[in-house]
N, C-alpha and C positions, 0 to 999 in steps of 0.2 A: 504494500500500500504506500509506503514512504517513497518508493521509486516513482509511482504514478503521480503522487503529489509533487515531487520534484520536477518531473517532466512537464506537468501542467504549468507549474510556476515558471519554469524556464521558458516555455512557449509564451505565456502571458506577458512576460517582461522582455521578450525578444533576445534572451541570452545576455542581458546587460544588468549590471547592478542598479537597483532602483535609486540608490543614493548618489553614486558618483559616475554612473554610466559606463564603467569599464566593462569590456567584453569578458564573459566568463566561460569556462569549459563546459561542454555539454554533459560530461559525467562529473559526479561530485568529487572524485578523488584525483582527477587528472589536472595537468596544467600548473602554472606557477601561482595563480591566484585561485585559492579554493573558494568555491561557491557554497552558500548556505541559504536556508529559508529563514526569514525573520518575520516575526509577528509585528507588523507596523505599530499597532497599539498593543503593547505587551499584555500577555495573558494575565500577569500579576496586577495589571491596571484596568482589567475589565474587557480586554480585547477578546475577540472570538477566534477560535481555531477554524477559520473558514477561508475560502478562496479570496474573499473580499478584504481579508486582513493579512494575507501572506505576500511577502515580496521576496524577490531574488536579491541576494546581497553578497558582496564580496566579504571575505572574513574580516579585513580591517574595518570596513564600514559597520559591520554587525557589532564588532567589539566596541567601536567608538560610540555607536548609538546606545548600546547597552539596554538598560531598562527605562530609557527616556520615553515619556509619553508625548508624542508629537502634538497633542492638543494643547500642551503647555507652552509650545514655541510655534513660530511660523516658519521654521527652518526647512520643512519638507513639504511645502504645499503642492509641489509638482507631483509628489508621490501620491498624495491624497486624490488629486485629480485623476491620475492613471488608475488607481484602485476603484474609483467610481465608474470609470469606463469598463474595467474588467468585470465588475459586478453586474453591469448592464448587458454584458455579452453572454448569450446562452451557450451552454456546452452542447456539443454534438457528440453523440456516442460513436464509438469505433465502428459498430455495425452500420449505422446510418451513413457515416463517412464513406465506408466501403461501397455502399449503394450509390452514393453521389459521384464518386470519382469517375466511373466510365462516362457518365453524362457530361461532366465537366471537361473531360478529355475530348469528347466529340465536339463540344462547343468551341474549344480553343484550337482544334486541329487546323493546320494550314491548308 
């Protein structure tokens, strides 16, 4: 399950750290900059363990943010905006996506 959550978060954030925009490795353990999932509003401060509160983060940014509640500062307003966009985007199941791909290929064929 953790792998699925990581992949979804990676996709939602375009493979970039939500805080500093550095590119992150696709797999958690590879690369020079390790990626992690951060709860934007910390669970300890009432944040939810949901897609609309999870961000992809490089390890240094995750450490620097720590247990800071972003509602107490205006430092990460760009992250809040992106989280709202993510929350408004419906998920498509893998099975439904497999059904849609052949039709999309036909529509985009030269």
